[in-house]
PLY file of the C-alpha trace (Angstrom):
ply
format ascii 1.0
element vertex 605
property float x
property float y
property float z
element edge 604
property int vertex1
property int vertex2
end_header
64.03 84.57 101.86
62.23 86.66 99.69
61.28 85.15 96.76
60.84 87.48 93.48
57.73 88.86 92.45
56.08 88.19 89.19
57.19 85.08 87.02
54.87 83.07 85.03
55.28 80.12 82.97
54.73 78.52 79.85
56.19 74.89 79.23
59.50 75.20 76.79
62.48 72.31 76.74
64.62 74.40 73.55
67.11 76.86 73.92
68.06 79.22 72.33
71.51 82.13 73.04
71.98 85.41 74.62
68.10 87.15 74.92
68.64 90.25 75.17
65.79 92.85 75.09
65.60 96.53 74.37
62.21 97.68 74.31
58.66 96.59 75.91
55.83 99.01 74.31
54.17 100.21 76.02
56.09 101.05 79.35
53.68 101.58 81.99
50.27 101.16 82.98
48.02 102.26 86.02
47.68 100.69 89.32
44.62 98.13 89.40
44.45 97.05 85.54
45.94 95.38 82.98
48.00 96.10 80.42
48.80 93.97 77.18
52.39 94.45 76.42
54.48 94.03 73.69
58.35 93.70 74.33
60.90 93.29 71.52
64.76 91.65 71.64
66.78 88.98 70.23
67.28 85.35 71.05
63.54 85.98 73.00
61.36 83.68 71.04
61.73 80.31 73.62
60.61 83.12 76.74
59.06 80.73 79.58
58.74 83.31 82.18
58.33 87.19 82.96
60.04 89.01 85.47
59.42 92.15 87.37
61.09 93.94 90.37
59.10 95.09 93.42
56.12 94.44 94.48
52.47 93.74 92.72
53.34 93.65 89.09
53.05 90.41 87.71
52.59 89.41 83.90
52.25 85.96 81.81
53.58 85.36 78.08
50.46 85.33 75.89
52.26 84.56 72.16
55.64 84.98 70.91
57.09 85.57 67.28
60.53 85.09 65.60
60.57 86.86 62.21
61.13 84.24 59.53
64.41 84.03 57.69
65.40 83.68 54.59
65.19 80.06 53.98
61.56 80.34 55.58
60.44 83.00 53.54
61.27 81.03 50.18
59.71 77.98 51.00
56.36 79.88 51.97
56.46 82.21 48.68
56.73 78.55 46.37
53.60 76.61 48.32
51.24 79.78 48.08
52.86 80.49 44.28
51.62 76.60 43.77
47.99 76.84 46.15
47.04 80.00 43.63
48.00 77.65 40.17
45.62 75.42 42.16
42.44 77.27 42.95
40.80 79.89 42.10
40.60 83.97 43.91
38.05 85.61 41.63
35.76 87.79 43.36
37.30 87.03 46.57
38.05 89.71 49.25
41.85 90.02 50.65
40.69 88.22 53.46
38.78 85.67 52.25
41.81 85.06 49.82
44.12 84.87 52.39
42.19 82.11 54.39
41.94 80.18 50.79
45.29 80.16 50.22
46.23 78.93 53.99
43.71 76.95 53.40
45.40 75.02 50.27
48.89 75.64 50.80
48.55 73.94 54.44
50.00 77.35 55.97
48.18 80.10 58.75
47.29 82.92 57.66
49.70 84.95 60.14
52.42 83.33 58.45
50.91 84.45 54.81
50.63 88.26 56.80
54.09 87.77 57.86
55.23 86.79 55.19
53.50 90.10 53.48
55.10 92.19 56.49
57.88 91.43 55.96
58.20 92.16 52.34
56.57 95.66 53.17
59.45 97.04 55.87
62.30 95.01 53.45
61.16 97.48 49.97
60.29 100.75 52.86
63.37 103.24 52.68
62.50 103.90 56.11
62.37 100.81 58.03
66.08 99.89 59.40
66.58 96.58 59.73
67.32 96.07 62.94
67.99 91.93 64.28
68.18 93.69 67.93
64.47 94.04 67.98
62.75 92.32 65.22
61.61 89.34 67.55
58.80 90.00 69.73
56.49 88.76 73.30
53.90 89.67 73.68
52.84 89.35 77.67
49.49 90.61 79.88
50.58 92.69 82.78
48.62 92.55 85.89
49.47 95.40 88.37
47.96 95.27 91.52
46.03 98.98 92.95
48.54 98.43 96.00
52.10 97.83 92.97
54.78 100.42 94.07
54.88 103.40 92.72
56.80 103.86 90.04
59.56 102.24 87.97
60.03 98.68 87.79
62.68 96.55 86.31
60.98 93.49 83.71
62.81 90.74 82.34
61.92 88.11 80.64
63.19 84.72 81.14
64.42 81.96 79.23
65.52 78.18 79.32
68.74 79.11 79.38
68.96 82.39 80.37
67.78 85.87 81.67
67.27 88.87 79.66
68.51 92.80 80.69
65.62 94.89 82.21
63.98 97.34 80.35
61.85 99.96 82.65
58.29 99.58 83.51
56.46 102.86 85.41
53.16 101.94 87.17
51.32 104.86 87.86
48.14 106.30 89.14
46.60 107.99 86.20
44.25 106.96 83.89
46.60 105.34 80.45
45.79 105.17 76.75
47.70 103.68 74.39
47.90 105.04 70.01
47.18 101.94 67.77
49.67 101.48 65.42
48.86 99.50 61.79
50.28 96.26 61.10
49.54 96.73 57.19
51.28 100.57 57.03
52.54 101.46 59.99
49.34 104.32 60.16
48.61 105.73 63.50
45.58 106.45 65.17
46.43 109.49 67.45
45.83 109.04 70.80
42.41 111.60 72.66
42.65 112.36 76.00
39.67 113.73 76.44
38.88 116.15 79.15
39.48 113.82 82.18
42.55 115.17 82.51
45.70 114.06 84.61
46.24 110.92 81.98
49.33 109.70 80.00
49.59 108.84 76.52
51.70 105.49 75.36
53.65 106.06 71.97
56.25 104.81 69.58
57.19 106.88 66.68
57.95 105.13 63.66
60.81 106.40 60.90
59.99 109.49 60.13
56.29 109.79 62.11
55.01 112.36 63.71
52.61 111.26 66.93
49.58 113.88 67.79
48.15 112.97 71.02
45.13 115.55 71.93
43.11 116.40 75.25
40.92 119.15 76.13
41.52 121.62 78.61
40.04 125.29 79.91
41.30 128.82 79.98
43.10 129.35 83.09
43.72 125.50 83.53
47.53 125.04 84.73
49.10 121.79 83.32
52.07 120.12 82.80
53.50 117.84 80.16
55.92 115.73 80.77
57.36 113.52 78.05
59.85 110.69 79.36
61.97 109.02 76.08
65.32 108.55 77.40
63.73 107.84 80.84
61.72 104.64 79.58
65.08 103.84 77.17
68.56 105.66 78.92
70.75 104.78 76.08
70.78 103.04 72.46
73.56 102.26 70.76
72.71 102.30 67.77
71.74 106.10 67.58
73.13 109.65 67.90
72.53 110.85 69.96
72.16 108.09 71.86
68.49 107.85 72.98
65.21 109.03 71.84
65.73 112.69 71.62
62.25 113.59 71.52
60.39 116.99 70.76
56.94 118.29 71.64
55.08 121.11 70.30
50.97 121.99 71.77
48.97 123.92 69.15
45.25 125.07 70.03
41.98 124.47 67.16
43.65 127.27 65.38
47.19 124.91 64.74
48.98 127.96 66.94
51.99 127.38 68.82
50.68 127.77 72.80
53.90 125.61 74.19
57.17 123.88 72.54
60.08 121.84 74.55
63.07 120.24 73.36
63.99 119.09 76.98
64.01 120.17 80.58
66.79 122.48 81.43
69.45 120.38 81.49
67.07 116.87 81.63
66.87 115.06 77.55
63.53 114.48 77.82
61.54 117.84 77.24
58.16 119.25 79.66
56.65 122.48 80.10
54.43 124.32 81.63
51.37 125.12 80.28
48.50 128.25 81.26
45.54 127.38 79.11
44.30 130.41 77.09
40.93 129.74 76.29
38.37 126.66 76.72
39.12 124.63 73.70
40.80 121.22 71.93
44.62 120.56 72.01
47.42 119.02 70.26
50.91 117.64 71.39
52.75 117.14 67.79
55.66 114.41 69.14
58.75 113.29 67.13
62.44 113.13 66.99
64.43 115.67 66.96
66.24 113.91 64.05
62.68 112.51 62.30
64.19 109.40 63.36
62.13 106.25 64.51
62.13 102.69 65.14
59.62 100.61 67.67
62.40 101.51 70.18
61.58 104.79 70.74
59.30 104.46 73.63
57.20 107.86 74.89
54.98 108.23 78.29
53.40 111.71 78.07
51.53 112.70 80.99
48.96 115.74 80.72
47.30 117.09 84.08
47.62 119.44 86.94
50.32 117.13 88.50
53.25 118.40 90.00
56.65 118.92 88.32
60.26 119.34 90.21
62.70 121.63 88.55
65.39 121.52 90.73
65.87 122.05 94.29
67.87 125.13 96.82
69.55 122.48 98.79
71.04 119.52 97.94
71.35 118.96 101.84
68.84 116.47 102.65
66.48 118.24 104.91
68.60 121.96 104.40
66.47 124.78 104.53
65.05 122.77 100.95
63.37 124.89 98.98
61.10 123.15 95.96
61.21 125.14 92.61
58.44 123.93 89.96
55.24 123.92 88.42
52.13 122.73 90.41
54.11 122.32 93.60
51.75 121.50 96.24
53.59 119.90 99.11
56.86 119.69 100.01
57.84 116.34 99.48
59.75 115.04 96.35
56.80 114.93 93.13
57.27 112.11 91.53
57.83 114.23 88.01
60.63 116.26 87.69
64.46 116.52 87.49
65.30 113.37 88.96
67.08 115.18 92.26
69.07 113.07 94.80
69.30 114.57 98.32
72.97 114.77 99.05
72.84 113.00 103.03
75.78 114.43 104.77
79.12 112.17 105.99
80.74 115.07 106.89
79.71 118.46 109.79
78.03 120.55 107.68
79.84 124.12 108.38
78.66 127.47 108.08
80.35 130.27 106.50
83.79 130.29 104.78
86.21 129.62 106.63
87.34 126.00 106.66
89.62 124.68 108.93
88.45 121.27 109.42
87.55 118.43 106.94
83.58 119.98 105.99
81.09 119.99 104.40
79.61 123.52 102.72
75.58 123.70 101.21
76.21 126.40 98.01
73.96 128.22 96.16
74.90 130.31 92.79
72.19 132.73 93.13
72.69 135.67 91.19
74.49 136.89 87.93
78.09 136.11 87.50
78.44 135.04 91.58
81.50 133.31 92.33
82.03 131.82 95.78
85.19 131.97 97.40
86.43 130.68 100.47
89.31 130.32 102.91
91.18 127.26 103.68
93.40 127.19 106.63
96.13 124.44 105.92
99.82 123.75 106.00
101.72 123.61 102.45
102.44 120.29 102.30
99.28 119.30 103.70
96.92 116.28 101.63
93.79 118.41 100.61
90.74 117.15 98.29
88.21 119.66 97.24
85.40 118.13 95.49
81.84 119.28 94.31
78.64 117.47 93.59
75.69 118.69 91.96
75.09 117.34 88.43
75.51 114.24 89.95
72.46 114.95 92.37
70.38 116.81 89.43
71.74 120.88 90.17
71.96 121.93 86.53
75.24 123.66 88.13
78.48 123.21 85.86
80.93 124.18 88.21
84.65 125.01 88.17
87.50 124.59 91.23
90.52 127.41 91.37
92.68 127.14 93.83
94.96 129.84 94.72
97.38 131.05 97.85
97.75 134.20 99.65
99.91 135.76 96.55
97.64 135.24 94.16
99.18 131.75 93.21
97.26 129.40 90.67
97.91 126.04 92.78
95.58 124.01 90.56
91.74 124.32 88.88
89.31 122.16 87.74
86.45 122.12 85.65
84.71 118.22 85.12
85.94 115.47 86.58
84.22 111.82 85.70
82.89 109.61 87.95
81.82 105.89 86.42
79.64 105.05 88.85
77.34 107.74 87.37
76.17 106.10 85.16
72.92 108.10 83.97
75.14 111.53 84.25
75.94 111.94 80.45
77.81 115.48 80.86
79.94 114.47 83.90
80.31 118.68 84.99
81.21 118.20 88.73
84.85 119.11 89.87
87.19 117.05 91.87
90.40 118.38 93.11
93.30 115.95 95.23
96.84 117.15 95.86
99.39 118.43 98.08
99.48 121.94 98.55
103.58 123.13 97.71
105.26 124.00 100.32
106.65 126.85 98.94
103.51 128.56 98.65
102.07 130.96 101.33
98.53 130.04 103.67
96.38 130.34 103.77
94.53 129.49 100.75
91.54 130.85 98.13
89.02 127.81 97.44
86.77 129.30 94.01
83.83 128.18 92.93
81.57 129.25 89.58
79.27 127.96 87.14
81.36 127.05 83.97
78.79 128.82 81.38
77.56 131.51 83.98
74.18 129.61 84.98
72.70 130.67 88.02
69.05 130.87 89.75
66.62 128.90 92.78
68.30 125.68 91.46
71.79 126.29 90.86
72.87 124.68 94.24
75.81 122.33 94.89
77.99 120.98 97.91
81.47 121.08 98.58
83.41 118.84 100.25
87.11 119.51 101.25
88.75 117.10 103.36
91.85 115.14 103.63
91.86 112.11 101.11
89.15 109.18 102.44
90.33 106.50 100.19
87.39 104.56 99.39
85.84 102.07 96.51
82.71 101.28 95.01
81.74 98.14 93.44
79.33 97.54 90.02
78.47 93.98 88.94
78.57 93.37 85.50
76.62 91.44 84.12
73.44 92.26 86.26
72.04 88.90 85.43
73.84 85.47 85.21
73.26 81.96 83.73
75.27 78.93 85.12
74.39 75.14 83.89
74.10 72.41 86.13
77.17 71.59 88.51
79.31 74.37 86.31
80.30 78.35 86.65
80.32 81.29 85.38
82.51 84.22 85.07
81.46 87.25 87.59
82.93 90.51 86.55
82.82 93.41 88.91
84.06 97.20 88.94
85.95 98.35 92.14
85.97 102.30 91.45
88.27 104.39 94.13
87.58 107.16 95.76
90.18 109.42 96.89
92.99 107.69 95.47
92.12 104.44 96.93
94.31 101.30 95.96
93.93 98.73 97.63
93.25 95.15 97.89
89.42 94.33 97.66
88.08 90.90 99.14
84.79 89.56 96.78
82.32 87.69 98.87
78.56 86.43 98.91
76.13 87.42 101.34
73.37 84.91 102.81
73.20 82.49 99.92
72.35 78.94 99.93
75.27 76.17 100.41
74.62 74.97 96.74
76.14 78.14 95.17
79.52 79.63 95.80
81.21 82.16 95.10
85.37 82.00 93.93
87.19 85.11 93.80
89.95 84.72 90.67
91.15 88.33 90.77
90.92 91.76 91.79
88.27 92.20 90.09
86.51 89.29 88.72
84.89 85.46 90.31
82.74 83.27 89.65
79.77 81.15 90.30
79.05 77.94 90.93
76.24 75.46 91.69
75.65 72.19 92.33
73.94 69.19 90.66
69.94 68.63 90.84
69.52 72.27 91.31
68.40 72.93 87.20
65.97 76.26 86.46
65.75 77.72 89.52
66.00 81.46 89.66
67.91 83.35 92.60
68.90 87.17 93.06
71.96 87.38 95.54
73.94 89.78 97.08
78.16 90.71 96.52
79.85 92.31 98.79
83.69 93.49 98.62
85.60 94.46 101.74
89.32 96.18 101.85
91.15 97.89 104.42
91.88 101.66 104.52
93.76 103.19 107.07
93.90 99.82 109.77
89.87 99.53 109.44
87.75 97.13 107.72
85.11 98.89 105.00
82.59 96.81 103.19
80.92 98.23 100.33
78.01 96.35 98.56
78.34 95.60 95.09
75.17 97.14 92.87
74.59 95.39 89.90
74.92 97.12 86.53
74.28 97.16 83.15
76.97 98.47 80.36
74.85 100.20 77.75
76.76 102.13 75.51
75.90 105.32 73.53
75.65 106.31 69.82
78.17 103.23 68.58
81.01 104.69 71.19
80.44 105.49 74.95
79.92 103.32 77.69
78.26 103.66 81.17
77.66 101.69 84.01
73.76 101.96 84.59
72.40 100.43 87.63
70.01 97.99 88.26
67.78 97.34 91.19
68.70 93.21 91.45
71.56 91.02 90.41
69.93 87.95 89.41
70.98 84.37 88.88
69.68 81.52 86.81
70.91 77.89 86.10
70.08 76.52 83.18
66.82 74.72 82.79
62.88 75.07 81.74
62.70 77.94 85.04
60.78 76.19 88.03
60.16 78.49 90.63
61.89 80.34 92.36
63.99 81.49 95.84
66.01 84.56 96.42
68.88 84.72 99.14
67.83 88.67 100.15
65.07 91.26 99.69
65.75 93.25 97.14
68.41 95.88 98.26
69.09 100.20 97.79
70.24 101.18 93.94
71.19 104.19 92.43
69.42 104.41 89.43
68.42 108.28 88.82
65.51 108.35 86.18
62.83 111.83 85.30
60.59 110.56 87.71
0 1
1 2
2 3
3 4
4 5
5 6
6 7
7 8
8 9
9 10
10 11
11 12
12 13
13 14
14 15
15 16
16 17
17 18
18 19
19 20
20 21
21 22
22 23
23 24
24 25
25 26
26 27
27 28
28 29
29 30
30 31
31 32
32 33
33 34
34 35
35 36
36 37
37 38
38 39
39 40
40 41
41 42
42 43
43 44
44 45
45 46
46 47
47 48
48 49
49 50
50 51
51 52
52 53
53 54
54 55
55 56
56 57
57 58
58 59
59 60
60 61
61 62
62 63
63 64
64 65
65 66
66 67
67 68
68 69
69 70
70 71
71 72
72 73
73 74
74 75
75 76
76 77
77 78
78 79
79 80
80 81
81 82
82 83
83 84
84 85
85 86
86 87
87 88
88 89
89 90
90 91
91 92
92 93
93 94
94 95
95 96
96 97
97 98
98 99
99 100
100 101
101 102
102 103
103 104
104 105
105 106
106 107
107 108
108 109
109 110
110 111
111 112
112 113
113 114
114 115
115 116
116 117
117 118
118 119
119 120
120 121
121 122
122 123
123 124
124 125
125 126
126 127
127 128
128 129
129 130
130 131
131 132
132 133
133 134
134 135
135 136
136 137
137 138
138 139
139 140
140 141
141 142
142 143
143 144
144 145
145 146
146 147
147 148
148 149
149 150
150 151
151 152
152 153
153 154
154 155
155 156
156 157
157 158
158 159
159 160
160 161
161 162
162 163
163 164
164 165
165 166
166 167
167 168
168 169
169 170
170 171
171 172
172 173
173 174
174 175
175 176
176 177
177 178
178 179
179 180
180 181
181 182
182 183
183 184
184 185
185 186
186 187
187 188
188 189
189 190
190 191
191 192
192 193
193 194
194 195
195 196
196 197
197 198
198 199
199 200
200 201
201 202
202 203
203 204
204 205
205 206
206 207
207 208
208 209
209 210
210 211
211 212
212 213
213 214
214 215
215 216
216 217
217 218
218 219
219 220
220 221
221 222
222 223
223 224
224 225
225 226
226 227
227 228
228 229
229 230
230 231
231 232
232 233
233 234
234 235
235 236
236 237
237 238
238 239
239 240
240 241
241 242
242 243
243 244
244 245
245 246
246 247
247 248
248 249
249 250
250 251
251 252
252 253
253 254
254 255
255 256
256 257
257 258
258 259
259 260
260 261
261 262
262 263
263 264
264 265
265 266
266 267
267 268
268 269
269 270
270 271
271 272
272 273
273 274
274 275
275 276
276 277
277 278
278 279
279 280
280 281
281 282
282 283
283 284
284 285
285 286
286 287
287 288
288 289
289 290
290 291
291 292
292 293
293 294
294 295
295 296
296 297
297 298
298 299
299 300
300 301
301 302
302 303
303 304
304 305
305 306
306 307
307 308
308 309
309 310
310 311
311 312
312 313
313 314
314 315
315 316
316 317
317 318
318 319
319 320
320 321
321 322
322 323
323 324
324 325
325 326
326 327
327 328
328 329
329 330
330 331
331 332
332 333
333 334
334 335
335 336
336 337
337 338
338 339
339 340
340 341
341 342
342 343
343 344
344 345
345 346
346 347
347 348
348 349
349 350
350 351
351 352
352 353
353 354
354 355
355 356
356 357
357 358
358 359
359 360
360 361
361 362
362 363
363 364
364 365
365 366
366 367
367 368
368 369
369 370
370 371
371 372
372 373
373 374
374 375
375 376
376 377
377 378
378 379
379 380
380 381
381 382
382 383
383 384
384 385
385 386
386 387
387 388
388 389
389 390
390 391
391 392
392 393
393 394
394 395
395 396
396 397
397 398
398 399
399 400
400 401
401 402
402 403
403 404
404 405
405 406
406 407
407 408
408 409
409 410
410 411
411 412
412 413
413 414
414 415
415 416
416 417
417 418
418 419
419 420
420 421
421 422
422 423
423 424
424 425
425 426
426 427
427 428
428 429
429 430
430 431
431 432
432 433
433 434
434 435
435 436
436 437
437 438
438 439
439 440
440 441
441 442
442 443
443 444
444 445
445 446
446 447
447 448
448 449
449 450
450 451
451 452
452 453
453 454
454 455
455 456
456 457
457 458
458 459
459 460
460 461
461 462
462 463
463 464
464 465
465 466
466 467
467 468
468 469
469 470
470 471
471 472
472 473
473 474
474 475
475 476
476 477
477 478
478 479
479 480
480 481
481 482
482 483
483 484
484 485
485 486
486 487
487 488
488 489
489 490
490 491
491 492
492 493
493 494
494 495
495 496
496 497
497 498
498 499
499 500
500 501
501 502
502 503
503 504
504 505
505 506
506 507
507 508
508 509
509 510
510 511
511 512
512 513
513 514
514 515
515 516
516 517
517 518
518 519
519 520
520 521
521 522
522 523
523 524
524 525
525 526
526 527
527 528
528 529
529 530
530 531
531 532
532 533
533 534
534 535
535 536
536 537
537 538
538 539
539 540
540 541
541 542
542 543
543 544
544 545
545 546
546 547
547 548
548 549
549 550
550 551
551 552
552 553
553 554
554 555
555 556
556 557
557 558
558 559
559 560
560 561
561 562
562 563
563 564
564 565
565 566
566 567
567 568
568 569
569 570
570 571
571 572
572 573
573 574
574 575
575 576
576 577
577 578
578 579
579 580
580 581
581 582
582 583
583 584
584 585
585 586
586 587
587 588
588 589
589 590
590 591
591 592
592 593
593 594
594 595
595 596
596 597
597 598
598 599
599 600
600 601
601 602
602 603
603 604
């Protein structure tokens, strides 16, 4: 039994509903440091704890904030009006006026400042009023010097529930954050100086442009990598569905020396700068459409930092050449295009003649290249041909074409959707599953090319040719549930079939305490039930599914996920590290039925 890490408590007895968080700022910190983080969301003002995934990060709640409603604003406005009539404010400064009015009206200065801020925001035509991020919880995050490096997940815990996770990065470099005036939204730029590498944290507000400055010497080889979509993968109410950051680098004379609005197919911008001369440089950051809001959060890393732009082979350990900037080893760096090495589960074939179930490692390195494979099979035989490229971090936009020996086209495919690839916006991998026609003439030719004509040292792919291999993967929704003592809550499980799988899946909890049970209520649903006397408990649970495939039992883990909406329309299943169940009540302690298990999270790191 391994306890979840990083939970601290405040006393709270009242309940709210539906906690949800939209951002955390800053979205990371340096190992060994303590960082004040503002978390924005809805129904979070009764937070009584903070939860981080991974090791070495903990937090305590300093304060929470909920905007006043219309009735509260009217009451405070009336009290201030009456107070002004009773006292003289002549000759007082702005701060002295607020102090005097607060004392006379029986209010706090914070209430007066809040009223003024809400008035300014409502009168600002650039400000989009968004209740989903209007409440805040300010937390103090302590990062141990030995904390797990990389992305962690931050959740807020309330007596009646637990929020969705947002991403928080633990890094090794010095960090600085911009400051935004609550009076007029003015921003104090971040100056990283010459002590690089370093990280600048910022929030782009409506119509705003942020500035980060740094000093460098001629010939310095610098990576500039900005994480925006890596912090917040999808936004429901923004087009294209995330903060599309743009950065421009200029010298002291204002001349542009670098520019990026993406990095290959990755939406977050990054660039490599060989510094042209000694001096101070400015990075100009804004949204491509000049949108902005508190949840337009970014992290900009600048320095001689290894950055991966791709690999020559997706097969794990198979003649893999790394491509990128400032690379100094054969180890995948922390920064860059998110490459997920492919672990072979079939024999790896060399050559172009395929006469058995196998995998082939391919690379489209030349202009107009088309890879051709001879398939030795019989008419009437079932065949699957599948490309793995974009899902594993390759820029290849594949296309498959299958012909018989007379040149008759039997089947073709460009894009095939994989619901399990939740962070892959362009589903560019190809897939064919068919029974070869009895009228076809063997042997067969399978052709692989890039639909957009792309090529280069990172245009790698893995081709699977085999008989159908029915299988399935599971996604658990949502990734956090709240159950009342002696009550039940519904669990949704999405079964994603592979290669024509159509069997039934039996679901069950693994290594759960006896007082919590799972009952399957349908092919893709169930319910969690907890016993009495466990008020406030918080657990990390595991669910698995099993099915009979070709006479053998196949067991697959349930991977927790959040369903995120992109740009008002498209929904994606984004996997997270833990499936958490909260028993309603003031959080009193932690138990865990398992250690966190491997997930399929792919980010810019």
